PDB file of N, CA, C and O in Angstrom:
ATOM      1  N   MET A   1      11.789 -15.556   1.123  1.00  0.00           N
ATOM      2  CA  MET A   1      11.472 -14.101   1.538  1.00  0.00           C
ATOM      3  C   MET A   1      11.494 -13.274   0.304  1.00  0.00           C
ATOM      4  O   MET A   1      12.478 -13.215  -0.433  1.00  0.00           O
ATOM      5  N   THR A   2      10.247 -12.561   0.074  1.00  0.00           N
ATOM      6  CA  THR A   2      10.088 -11.952  -0.938  1.00  0.00           C
ATOM      7  C   THR A   2      11.005 -10.329  -0.733  1.00  0.00           C
ATOM      8  O   THR A   2      11.096  -9.737   0.342  1.00  0.00           O
ATOM      9  N   ASN A   3      11.486  -9.954  -1.790  1.00  0.00           N
ATOM     10  CA  ASN A   3      12.187  -8.599  -1.891  1.00  0.00           C
ATOM     11  C   ASN A   3      10.883  -7.394  -1.700  1.00  0.00           C
ATOM     12  O   ASN A   3       9.947  -7.446  -2.499  1.00  0.00           O
ATOM     13  N   PRO A   4      10.891  -6.456  -0.736  1.00  0.00           N
ATOM     14  CA  PRO A   4       9.959  -5.791  -0.385  1.00  0.00           C
ATOM     15  C   PRO A   4       9.590  -4.850  -1.505  1.00  0.00           C
ATOM     16  O   PRO A   4       8.411  -4.547  -1.689  1.00  0.00           O
ATOM     17  N   SER A   5      10.631  -4.347  -2.312  1.00  0.00           N
ATOM     18  CA  SER A   5      10.442  -3.579  -3.448  1.00  0.00           C
ATOM     19  C   SER A   5       9.714  -4.281  -4.654  1.00  0.00           C
ATOM     20  O   SER A   5       8.960  -3.745  -5.466  1.00  0.00           O
ATOM     21  N   LEU A   6      10.084  -5.529  -4.595  1.00  0.00           N
ATOM     22  CA  LEU A   6       9.477  -6.555  -5.745  1.00  0.00           C
ATOM     23  C   LEU A   6       7.985  -6.534  -5.180  1.00  0.00           C
ATOM     24  O   LEU A   6       7.198  -6.060  -6.000  1.00  0.00           O
ATOM     25  N   THR A   7       7.463  -6.895  -4.093  1.00  0.00           N
ATOM     26  CA  THR A   7       6.201  -7.055  -3.606  1.00  0.00           C
ATOM     27  C   THR A   7       5.466  -5.765  -3.858  1.00  0.00           C
ATOM     28  O   THR A   7       4.257  -5.842  -4.080  1.00  0.00           O
ATOM     29  N   GLN A   8       6.078  -4.542  -3.849  1.00  0.00           N
ATOM     30  CA  GLN A   8       5.404  -3.289  -3.995  1.00  0.00           C
ATOM     31  C   GLN A   8       5.052  -3.239  -5.407  1.00  0.00           C
ATOM     32  O   GLN A   8       3.891  -3.002  -5.739  1.00  0.00           O
ATOM     33  N   LYS A   9       6.028  -3.458  -6.312  1.00  0.00           N
ATOM     34  CA  LYS A   9       5.812  -3.749  -7.877  1.00  0.00           C
ATOM     35  C   LYS A   9       4.719  -4.505  -8.281  1.00  0.00           C
ATOM     36  O   LYS A   9       3.967  -4.087  -9.161  1.00  0.00           O
ATOM     37  N   ILE A  10       4.525  -5.746  -7.641  1.00  0.00           N
ATOM     38  CA  ILE A  10       3.734  -6.688  -7.976  1.00  0.00           C
ATOM     39  C   ILE A  10       2.312  -6.062  -7.670  1.00  0.00           C
ATOM     40  O   ILE A  10       1.470  -5.952  -8.561  1.00  0.00           O
ATOM     41  N   LEU A  11       2.073  -5.634  -6.292  1.00  0.00           N
ATOM     42  CA  LEU A  11       1.013  -4.923  -5.876  1.00  0.00           C
ATOM     43  C   LEU A  11       0.439  -3.896  -6.759  1.00  0.00           C
ATOM     44  O   LEU A  11      -0.732  -3.883  -7.137  1.00  0.00           O
ATOM     45  N   PHE A  12       1.361  -3.022  -7.064  1.00  0.00           N
ATOM     46  CA  PHE A  12       0.997  -1.779  -7.783  1.00  0.00           C
ATOM     47  C   PHE A  12       0.496  -2.242  -9.271  1.00  0.00           C
ATOM     48  O   PHE A  12      -0.544  -1.805  -9.764  1.00  0.00           O
ATOM     49  N   THR A  13       1.297  -3.115  -9.886  1.00  0.00           N
ATOM     50  CA  THR A  13       0.972  -3.655 -11.128  1.00  0.00           C
ATOM     51  C   THR A  13      -0.456  -4.467 -11.141  1.00  0.00           C
ATOM     52  O   THR A  13      -1.272  -4.302 -12.048  1.00  0.00           O
ATOM     53  N   LEU A  14      -0.646  -5.252 -10.173  1.00  0.00           N
ATOM     54  CA  LEU A  14      -2.081  -5.894 -10.049  1.00  0.00           C
ATOM     55  C   LEU A  14      -3.123  -5.000  -9.917  1.00  0.00           C
ATOM     56  O   LEU A  14      -4.174  -5.210 -10.523  1.00  0.00           O
ATOM     57  N   LEU A  15      -2.954  -3.827  -9.061  1.00  0.00           N
ATOM     58  CA  LEU A  15      -4.047  -2.903  -8.829  1.00  0.00           C
ATOM     59  C   LEU A  15      -4.164  -1.787  -9.867  1.00  0.00           C
ATOM     60  O   LEU A  15      -5.167  -1.076  -9.927  1.00  0.00           O
ATOM     61  N   LEU A  16      -3.217  -1.664 -10.605  1.00  0.00           N
ATOM     62  CA  LEU A  16      -3.071  -0.937 -11.905  1.00  0.00           C
ATOM     63  C   LEU A  16      -3.859  -1.536 -12.887  1.00  0.00           C
ATOM     64  O   LEU A  16      -4.698  -0.915 -13.541  1.00  0.00           O
ATOM     65  N   SER A  17      -3.570  -2.943 -13.032  1.00  0.00           N
ATOM     66  CA  SER A  17      -4.397  -3.608 -14.152  1.00  0.00           C
ATOM     67  C   SER A  17      -5.709  -3.626 -13.800  1.00  0.00           C
ATOM     68  O   SER A  17      -6.507  -3.429 -14.716  1.00  0.00           O
ATOM     69  N   LEU A  18      -6.309  -3.885 -12.273  1.00  0.00           N
ATOM     70  CA  LEU A  18      -7.593  -3.856 -12.086  1.00  0.00           C
ATOM     71  C   LEU A  18      -8.493  -2.640 -12.120  1.00  0.00           C
ATOM     72  O   LEU A  18      -9.718  -2.584 -12.220  1.00  0.00           O
ATOM     73  N   SER A  19      -7.439  -1.519 -11.995  1.00  0.00           N
ATOM     74  CA  SER A  19      -8.148  -0.182 -12.378  1.00  0.00           C
ATOM     75  C   SER A  19      -8.327   0.025 -13.738  1.00  0.00           C
ATOM     76  O   SER A  19      -9.402   0.511 -14.092  1.00  0.00           O
ATOM     77  N   LEU A  20      -7.440  -0.263 -14.616  1.00  0.00           N
ATOM     78  CA  LEU A  20      -7.589  -0.288 -16.013  1.00  0.00           C
ATOM     79  C   LEU A  20      -8.444  -0.966 -16.558  1.00  0.00           C
ATOM     80  O   LEU A  20      -8.930  -0.545 -17.607  1.00  0.00           O
ATOM     81  N   ALA A  21      -8.906  -2.296 -15.970  1.00  0.00           N
ATOM     82  CA  ALA A  21      -9.883  -3.175 -16.412  1.00  0.00           C
ATOM     83  C   ALA A  21     -11.234  -2.463 -16.260  1.00  0.00           C
ATOM     84  O   ALA A  21     -12.139  -2.618 -17.080  1.00  0.00           O
ATOM     85  N   GLY A  22     -11.330  -1.699 -15.207  1.00  0.00           N
ATOM     86  CA  GLY A  22     -12.514  -1.232 -14.934  1.00  0.00           C
ATOM     87  C   GLY A  22     -13.013  -0.031 -15.962  1.00  0.00           C
ATOM     88  O   GLY A  22     -14.137   0.159 -16.427  1.00  0.00           O
ATOM     89  N   THR A  23     -11.856   0.670 -16.141  1.00  0.00           N
ATOM     90  CA  THR A  23     -12.095   1.735 -17.379  1.00  0.00           C
ATOM     91  C   THR A  23     -12.447   1.270 -18.631  1.00  0.00           C
ATOM     92  O   THR A  23     -12.892   2.046 -19.476  1.00  0.00           O
ATOM     93  N   ALA A  24     -12.301   0.098 -18.846  1.00  0.00           N
ATOM     94  CA  ALA A  24     -12.510  -0.789 -20.097  1.00  0.00           C
ATOM     95  C   ALA A  24     -14.000  -0.855 -20.078  1.00  0.00           C
ATOM     96  O   ALA A  24     -14.629  -0.677 -21.121  1.00  0.00           O
ATOM     97  N   HIS A  25     -14.577  -1.092 -18.987  1.00  0.00           N
ATOM     98  CA  HIS A  25     -16.032  -1.359 -19.018  1.00  0.00           C
ATOM     99  C   HIS A  25     -16.809  -0.013 -18.886  1.00  0.00           C
ATOM    100  O   HIS A  25     -17.866  -0.016 -18.255  1.00  0.00           O
ATOM    101  N   GLY A  26     -16.384   1.028 -19.396  1.00  0.00           N
ATOM    102  CA  GLY A  26     -17.246   2.262 -19.392  1.00  0.00           C
ATOM    103  C   GLY A  26     -16.959   3.231 -18.331  1.00  0.00           C
ATOM    104  O   GLY A  26     -17.517   4.327 -18.266  1.00  0.00           O
ATOM    105  N   GLN A  27     -16.124   2.831 -17.543  1.00  0.00           N
ATOM    106  CA  GLN A  27     -15.780   3.839 -16.316  1.00  0.00           C
ATOM    107  C   GLN A  27     -14.747   4.839 -16.840  1.00  0.00           C
ATOM    108  O   GLN A  27     -13.888   4.450 -17.632  1.00  0.00           O
ATOM    109  N   ARG A  28     -14.789   5.977 -16.474  1.00  0.00           N
ATOM    110  CA  ARG A  28     -13.812   6.963 -16.770  1.00  0.00           C
ATOM    111  C   ARG A  28     -12.386   6.902 -15.911  1.00  0.00           C
ATOM    112  O   ARG A  28     -12.385   6.772 -14.687  1.00  0.00           O
ATOM    113  N   SER A  29     -11.377   6.992 -16.572  1.00  0.00           N
ATOM    114  CA  SER A  29     -10.242   6.984 -15.637  1.00  0.00           C
ATOM    115  C   SER A  29     -10.083   8.313 -14.784  1.00  0.00           C
ATOM    116  O   SER A  29     -10.175   9.426 -15.302  1.00  0.00           O
ATOM    117  N   PRO A  30      -9.866   8.130 -13.589  1.00  0.00           N
ATOM    118  CA  PRO A  30      -9.673   9.527 -12.633  1.00  0.00           C
ATOM    119  C   PRO A  30      -8.393  10.311 -13.198  1.00  0.00           C
ATOM    120  O   PRO A  30      -7.477   9.923 -13.924  1.00  0.00           O
ATOM    121  N   VAL A  31      -8.659  11.557 -12.603  1.00  0.00           N
ATOM    122  CA  VAL A  31      -7.460  12.446 -12.935  1.00  0.00           C
ATOM    123  C   VAL A  31      -6.513  11.973 -11.767  1.00  0.00           C
ATOM    124  O   VAL A  31      -6.850  11.747 -10.604  1.00  0.00           O
ATOM    125  N   GLY A  32      -5.237  11.870 -12.333  1.00  0.00           N
ATOM    126  CA  GLY A  32      -4.286  11.496 -11.043  1.00  0.00           C
ATOM    127  C   GLY A  32      -3.737  10.144 -11.323  1.00  0.00           C
ATOM    128  O   GLY A  32      -2.537   9.885 -11.233  1.00  0.00           O
ATOM    129  N   GLY A  33      -4.632   9.311 -11.657  1.00  0.00           N
ATOM    130  CA  GLY A  33      -4.222   7.710 -11.635  1.00  0.00           C
ATOM    131  C   GLY A  33      -4.019   7.196 -10.523  1.00  0.00           C
ATOM    132  O   GLY A  33      -4.721   7.412  -9.535  1.00  0.00           O
ATOM    133  N   MET A  34      -2.905   6.359 -10.561  1.00  0.00           N
ATOM    134  CA  MET A  34      -2.454   5.559  -9.482  1.00  0.00           C
ATOM    135  C   MET A  34      -1.263   5.989  -8.526  1.00  0.00           C
ATOM    136  O   MET A  34      -0.275   6.479  -9.073  1.00  0.00           O
ATOM    137  N   ARG A  35      -1.268   5.854  -7.211  1.00  0.00           N
ATOM    138  CA  ARG A  35      -0.212   6.144  -6.464  1.00  0.00           C
ATOM    139  C   ARG A  35       0.100   5.172  -5.623  1.00  0.00           C
ATOM    140  O   ARG A  35      -0.761   4.436  -5.142  1.00  0.00           O
ATOM    141  N   LEU A  36       1.457   5.063  -5.339  1.00  0.00           N
ATOM    142  CA  LEU A  36       2.006   4.130  -4.209  1.00  0.00           C
ATOM    143  C   LEU A  36       2.903   4.903  -3.160  1.00  0.00           C
ATOM    144  O   LEU A  36       3.880   5.579  -3.483  1.00  0.00           O
ATOM    145  N   ILE A  37       2.503   4.742  -1.999  1.00  0.00           N
ATOM    146  CA  ILE A  37       3.108   5.470  -0.822  1.00  0.00           C
ATOM    147  C   ILE A  37       3.679   4.326   0.008  1.00  0.00           C
ATOM    148  O   ILE A  37       2.959   3.457   0.502  1.00  0.00           O
ATOM    149  N   ASP A  38       5.081   4.365   0.148  1.00  0.00           N
ATOM    150  CA  ASP A  38       5.597   3.506   1.343  1.00  0.00           C
ATOM    151  C   ASP A  38       6.258   4.362   2.495  1.00  0.00           C
ATOM    152  O   ASP A  38       7.214   5.127   2.373  1.00  0.00           O
ATOM    153  N   SER A  39       5.582   4.086   3.576  1.00  0.00           N
ATOM    154  CA  SER A  39       6.039   4.800   4.785  1.00  0.00           C
ATOM    155  C   SER A  39       6.403   3.883   5.894  1.00  0.00           C
ATOM    156  O   SER A  39       5.940   2.744   5.955  1.00  0.00           O
ATOM    157  N   ARG A  40       7.256   4.382   6.800  1.00  0.00           N
ATOM    158  CA  ARG A  40       7.683   3.834   8.081  1.00  0.00           C
ATOM    159  C   ARG A  40       8.507   2.743   7.777  1.00  0.00           C
ATOM    160  O   ARG A  40       8.696   2.496   6.586  1.00  0.00           O
ATOM    161  N   SER A  41       9.099   1.957   8.746  1.00  0.00           N
ATOM    162  CA  SER A  41       9.769   0.831   8.724  1.00  0.00           C
ATOM    163  C   SER A  41       9.579  -0.262   9.694  1.00  0.00           C
ATOM    164  O   SER A  41       8.925  -0.003  10.704  1.00  0.00           O
ATOM    165  N   GLY A  42      10.107  -1.568   9.515  1.00  0.00           N
ATOM    166  CA  GLY A  42       9.886  -2.535  10.228  1.00  0.00           C
ATOM    167  C   GLY A  42       8.564  -2.910  10.245  1.00  0.00           C
ATOM    168  O   GLY A  42       7.876  -2.770   9.234  1.00  0.00           O
ATOM    169  N   LEU A  43       7.991  -3.505  11.563  1.00  0.00           N
ATOM    170  CA  LEU A  43       6.752  -3.816  11.586  1.00  0.00           C
ATOM    171  C   LEU A  43       5.725  -2.675  11.571  1.00  0.00           C
ATOM    172  O   LEU A  43       4.522  -2.927  11.509  1.00  0.00           O
ATOM    173  N   LYS A  44       6.224  -1.356  11.631  1.00  0.00           N
ATOM    174  CA  LYS A  44       5.219  -0.359  11.478  1.00  0.00           C
ATOM    175  C   LYS A  44       5.019   0.085  10.007  1.00  0.00           C
ATOM    176  O   LYS A  44       4.208   0.977   9.756  1.00  0.00           O
ATOM    177  N   ARG A  45       5.746  -0.521   9.021  1.00  0.00           N
ATOM    178  CA  ARG A  45       5.832  -0.139   7.634  1.00  0.00           C
ATOM    179  C   ARG A  45       4.570  -0.408   6.953  1.00  0.00           C
ATOM    180  O   ARG A  45       3.928  -1.448   7.107  1.00  0.00           O
ATOM    181  N   LYS A  46       4.242   0.536   6.215  1.00  0.00           N
ATOM    182  CA  LYS A  46       2.765   0.418   5.458  1.00  0.00           C
ATOM    183  C   LYS A  46       2.904   0.974   4.053  1.00  0.00           C
ATOM    184  O   LYS A  46       3.563   1.974   3.767  1.00  0.00           O
ATOM    185  N   VAL A  47       2.267   0.280   3.271  1.00  0.00           N
ATOM    186  CA  VAL A  47       2.144   0.557   1.763  1.00  0.00           C
ATOM    187  C   VAL A  47       0.834   0.828   1.323  1.00  0.00           C
ATOM    188  O   VAL A  47       0.009  -0.086   1.311  1.00  0.00           O
ATOM    189  N   THR A  48       0.561   1.874   0.989  1.00  0.00           N
ATOM    190  CA  THR A  48      -0.611   2.403   0.444  1.00  0.00           C
ATOM    191  C   THR A  48      -0.830   2.483  -1.164  1.00  0.00           C
ATOM    192  O   THR A  48      -0.035   3.084  -1.887  1.00  0.00           O
ATOM    193  N   VAL A  49      -1.873   1.885  -1.604  1.00  0.00           N
ATOM    194  CA  VAL A  49      -1.873   1.885  -2.936  1.00  0.00           C
ATOM    195  C   VAL A  49      -3.255   2.619  -3.187  1.00  0.00           C
ATOM    196  O   VAL A  49      -4.269   2.205  -2.624  1.00  0.00           O
ATOM    197  N   GLU A  50      -3.288   3.782  -4.092  1.00  0.00           N
ATOM    198  CA  GLU A  50      -4.560   4.388  -4.240  1.00  0.00           C
ATOM    199  C   GLU A  50      -4.822   4.702  -5.776  1.00  0.00           C
ATOM    200  O   GLU A  50      -3.896   5.166  -6.441  1.00  0.00           O
ATOM    201  N   SER A  51      -5.944   4.482  -6.301  1.00  0.00           N
ATOM    202  CA  SER A  51      -6.494   4.901  -7.497  1.00  0.00           C
ATOM    203  C   SER A  51      -7.327   6.039  -7.206  1.00  0.00           C
ATOM    204  O   SER A  51      -8.482   5.897  -6.803  1.00  0.00           O
ATOM    205  N   VAL A  52      -6.826   7.085  -7.382  1.00  0.00           N
ATOM    206  CA  VAL A  52      -7.350   8.496  -7.240  1.00  0.00           C
ATOM    207  C   VAL A  52      -8.701   8.601  -7.601  1.00  0.00           C
ATOM    208  O   VAL A  52      -9.017   8.429  -8.778  1.00  0.00           O
ATOM    209  N   GLY A  53      -9.756   8.927  -6.523  1.00  0.00           N
ATOM    210  CA  GLY A  53     -11.043   9.037  -6.786  1.00  0.00           C
ATOM    211  C   GLY A  53     -11.791   7.735  -6.763  1.00  0.00           C
ATOM    212  O   GLY A  53     -13.018   7.789  -6.682  1.00  0.00           O
ATOM    213  N   LEU A  54     -11.105   6.413  -6.834  1.00  0.00           N
ATOM    214  CA  LEU A  54     -11.791   5.356  -6.706  1.00  0.00           C
ATOM    215  C   LEU A  54     -11.703   4.384  -5.468  1.00  0.00           C
ATOM    216  O   LEU A  54     -12.689   3.885  -4.928  1.00  0.00           O
ATOM    217  N   PHE A  55     -10.491   4.196  -5.116  1.00  0.00           N
ATOM    218  CA  PHE A  55     -10.143   3.340  -3.782  1.00  0.00           C
ATOM    219  C   PHE A  55      -8.695   3.688  -3.236  1.00  0.00           C
ATOM    220  O   PHE A  55      -7.827   4.388  -3.758  1.00  0.00           O
ATOM    221  N   ARG A  56      -8.686   3.103  -2.218  1.00  0.00           N
ATOM    222  CA  ARG A  56      -7.330   3.240  -1.412  1.00  0.00           C
ATOM    223  C   ARG A  56      -7.120   2.015  -0.543  1.00  0.00           C
ATOM    224  O   ARG A  56      -7.927   1.701   0.332  1.00  0.00           O
ATOM    225  N   LEU A  57      -6.043   1.347  -0.800  1.00  0.00           N
ATOM    226  CA  LEU A  57      -5.866   0.045   0.161  1.00  0.00           C
ATOM    227  C   LEU A  57      -4.626   0.243   0.903  1.00  0.00           C
ATOM    228  O   LEU A  57      -3.647   0.679   0.297  1.00  0.00           O
ATOM    229  N   VAL A  58      -4.557  -0.024   2.133  1.00  0.00           N
ATOM    230  CA  VAL A  58      -3.346   0.122   2.979  1.00  0.00           C
ATOM    231  C   VAL A  58      -3.011  -1.339   3.341  1.00  0.00           C
ATOM    232  O   VAL A  58      -3.827  -2.078   3.892  1.00  0.00           O
ATOM    233  N   PHE A  59      -1.648  -1.745   2.970  1.00  0.00           N
ATOM    234  CA  PHE A  59      -1.039  -3.063   3.540  1.00  0.00           C
ATOM    235  C   PHE A  59       0.019  -2.640   4.631  1.00  0.00           C
ATOM    236  O   PHE A  59       0.807  -1.701   4.514  1.00  0.00           O
ATOM    237  N   GLU A  60      -0.096  -3.511   5.741  1.00  0.00           N
ATOM    238  CA  GLU A  60       0.584  -3.289   6.853  1.00  0.00           C
ATOM    239  C   GLU A  60       1.724  -4.566   7.059  1.00  0.00           C
ATOM    240  O   GLU A  60       1.326  -5.725   6.949  1.00  0.00           O
ATOM    241  N   ALA A  61       2.882  -4.331   7.305  1.00  0.00           N
ATOM    242  CA  ALA A  61       3.676  -5.403   7.641  1.00  0.00           C
ATOM    243  C   ALA A  61       3.384  -6.299   8.889  1.00  0.00           C
ATOM    244  O   ALA A  61       3.604  -7.499   9.054  1.00  0.00           O
ATOM    245  N   ALA A  62       2.651  -5.082   9.979  1.00  0.00           N
ATOM    246  CA  ALA A  62       2.253  -6.025  11.235  1.00  0.00           C
ATOM    247  C   ALA A  62       1.135  -6.707  10.871  1.00  0.00           C
ATOM    248  O   ALA A  62       0.844  -7.545  11.725  1.00  0.00           O
ATOM    249  N   ASP A  63       0.280  -6.679   9.805  1.00  0.00           N
ATOM    250  CA  ASP A  63      -0.584  -7.548   9.656  1.00  0.00           C
ATOM    251  C   ASP A  63      -0.182  -8.614   8.626  1.00  0.00           C
ATOM    252  O   ASP A  63      -1.120  -9.061   7.967  1.00  0.00           O
ATOM    253  N   ASN A  64       0.867  -9.034   8.402  1.00  0.00           N
ATOM    254  CA  ASN A  64       1.698 -10.143   7.405  1.00  0.00           C
ATOM    255  C   ASN A  64       1.194  -9.505   5.990  1.00  0.00           C
ATOM    256  O   ASN A  64       0.702 -10.231   5.127  1.00  0.00           O
ATOM    257  N   TRP A  65       1.347  -8.099   5.809  1.00  0.00           N
ATOM    258  CA  TRP A  65       0.984  -7.710   4.533  1.00  0.00           C
ATOM    259  C   TRP A  65      -0.442  -7.832   4.037  1.00  0.00           C
ATOM    260  O   TRP A  65      -0.697  -7.613   2.853  1.00  0.00           O
ATOM    261  N   GLY A  66      -1.256  -8.131   4.793  1.00  0.00           N
ATOM    262  CA  GLY A  66      -2.694  -8.173   4.537  1.00  0.00           C
ATOM    263  C   GLY A  66      -3.293  -6.921   4.435  1.00  0.00           C
ATOM    264  O   GLY A  66      -2.758  -6.006   5.062  1.00  0.00           O
ATOM    265  N   ILE A  67      -4.414  -6.659   3.697  1.00  0.00           N
ATOM    266  CA  ILE A  67      -5.068  -5.471   3.475  1.00  0.00           C
ATOM    267  C   ILE A  67      -5.589  -4.910   5.027  1.00  0.00           C
ATOM    268  O   ILE A  67      -6.448  -5.532   5.651  1.00  0.00           O
ATOM    269  N   SER A  68      -5.055  -3.856   5.474  1.00  0.00           N
ATOM    270  CA  SER A  68      -5.561  -3.529   6.866  1.00  0.00           C
ATOM    271  C   SER A  68      -6.670  -2.454   6.739  1.00  0.00           C
ATOM    272  O   SER A  68      -7.613  -2.393   7.528  1.00  0.00           O
ATOM    273  N   GLN A  69      -6.497  -1.619   5.707  1.00  0.00           N
ATOM    274  CA  GLN A  69      -7.591  -0.621   5.562  1.00  0.00           C
ATOM    275  C   GLN A  69      -8.085  -0.489   4.122  1.00  0.00           C
ATOM    276  O   GLN A  69      -7.240  -0.521   3.227  1.00  0.00           O
ATOM    277  N   TRP A  70      -9.308  -0.352   3.836  1.00  0.00           N
ATOM    278  CA  TRP A  70      -9.905  -0.211   2.553  1.00  0.00           C
ATOM    279  C   TRP A  70     -10.799   0.849   2.313  1.00  0.00           C
ATOM    280  O   TRP A  70     -11.872   0.808   2.913  1.00  0.00           O
ATOM    281  N   TYR A  71     -10.567   1.803   1.545  1.00  0.00           N
ATOM    282  CA  TYR A  71     -11.452   2.979   1.531  1.00  0.00           C
ATOM    283  C   TYR A  71     -12.191   3.022   0.070  1.00  0.00           C
ATOM    284  O   TYR A  71     -11.510   2.770  -0.924  1.00  0.00           O
ATOM    285  N   ASP A  72     -13.378   3.294  -0.047  1.00  0.00           N
ATOM    286  CA  ASP A  72     -14.165   3.389  -1.203  1.00  0.00           C
ATOM    287  C   ASP A  72     -14.308   4.863  -1.515  1.00  0.00           C
ATOM    288  O   ASP A  72     -15.308   5.454  -1.109  1.00  0.00           O
ATOM    289  N   LEU A  73     -13.387   5.490  -2.201  1.00  0.00           N
ATOM    290  CA  LEU A  73     -13.256   6.836  -2.475  1.00  0.00           C
ATOM    291  C   LEU A  73     -14.518   7.437  -3.396  1.00  0.00           C
ATOM    292  O   LEU A  73     -14.803   8.633  -3.335  1.00  0.00           O
ATOM    293  N   VAL A  74     -15.188   6.583  -4.183  1.00  0.00           N
ATOM    294  CA  VAL A  74     -16.116   6.905  -4.856  1.00  0.00           C
ATOM    295  C   VAL A  74     -17.390   7.561  -3.995  1.00  0.00           C
ATOM    296  O   VAL A  74     -17.925   8.645  -4.226  1.00  0.00           O
ATOM    297  N   ASN A  75     -17.697   6.703  -3.040  1.00  0.00           N
ATOM    298  CA  ASN A  75     -18.759   6.977  -2.024  1.00  0.00           C
ATOM    299  C   ASN A  75     -18.377   7.740  -0.828  1.00  0.00           C
ATOM    300  O   ASN A  75     -19.216   8.361  -0.176  1.00  0.00           O
ATOM    301  N   ASP A  76     -17.108   7.706  -0.519  1.00  0.00           N
ATOM    302  CA  ASP A  76     -16.411   8.300   0.644  1.00  0.00           C
ATOM    303  C   ASP A  76     -15.241   8.910   0.352  1.00  0.00           C
ATOM    304  O   ASP A  76     -14.194   8.430   0.785  1.00  0.00           O
ATOM    305  N   GLY A  77     -15.243  10.054  -0.423  1.00  0.00           N
ATOM    306  CA  GLY A  77     -14.204  10.809  -0.950  1.00  0.00           C
ATOM    307  C   GLY A  77     -13.087  11.210   0.051  1.00  0.00           C
ATOM    308  O   GLY A  77     -11.899  11.189  -0.268  1.00  0.00           O
ATOM    309  N   SER A  78     -13.547  11.589   1.316  1.00  0.00           N
ATOM    310  CA  SER A  78     -12.611  11.907   2.325  1.00  0.00           C
ATOM    311  C   SER A  78     -12.006  10.885   3.068  1.00  0.00           C
ATOM    312  O   SER A  78     -11.139  11.150   3.902  1.00  0.00           O
ATOM    313  N   ALA A  79     -12.444   9.549   2.806  1.00  0.00           N
ATOM    314  CA  ALA A  79     -12.002   8.267   3.230  1.00  0.00           C
ATOM    315  C   ALA A  79     -12.096   8.399   4.865  1.00  0.00           C
ATOM    316  O   ALA A  79     -11.171   8.090   5.616  1.00  0.00           O
ATOM    317  N   LYS A  80     -13.193   8.840   5.232  1.00  0.00           N
ATOM    318  CA  LYS A  80     -13.578   9.108   6.752  1.00  0.00           C
ATOM    319  C   LYS A  80     -14.089   7.616   7.346  1.00  0.00           C
ATOM    320  O   LYS A  80     -13.981   7.336   8.540  1.00  0.00           O
ATOM    321  N   THR A  81     -14.586   6.816   6.477  1.00  0.00           N
ATOM    322  CA  THR A  81     -15.180   5.412   6.985  1.00  0.00           C
ATOM    323  C   THR A  81     -14.518   4.247   6.352  1.00  0.00           C
ATOM    324  O   THR A  81     -14.869   3.104   6.644  1.00  0.00           O
TER     325      THR A  81
END
């Protein structure tokens, strides 16, 4: 079993790398950069990774840490859909 904090660090590093790779191809880096939010506990635990102004991904323990929510903040800045 993987340590939850190690899993968070790996996800954050991966998504930060992807975000920075996008800026290398002419996209501007958004103000605020990357955010990691860990909330709740047990099977209700959620980890949210957000590249401010670009995307927001939510991983949930109840979904075996799969991506349960994905928001395109470029085209839907308020994350309504």
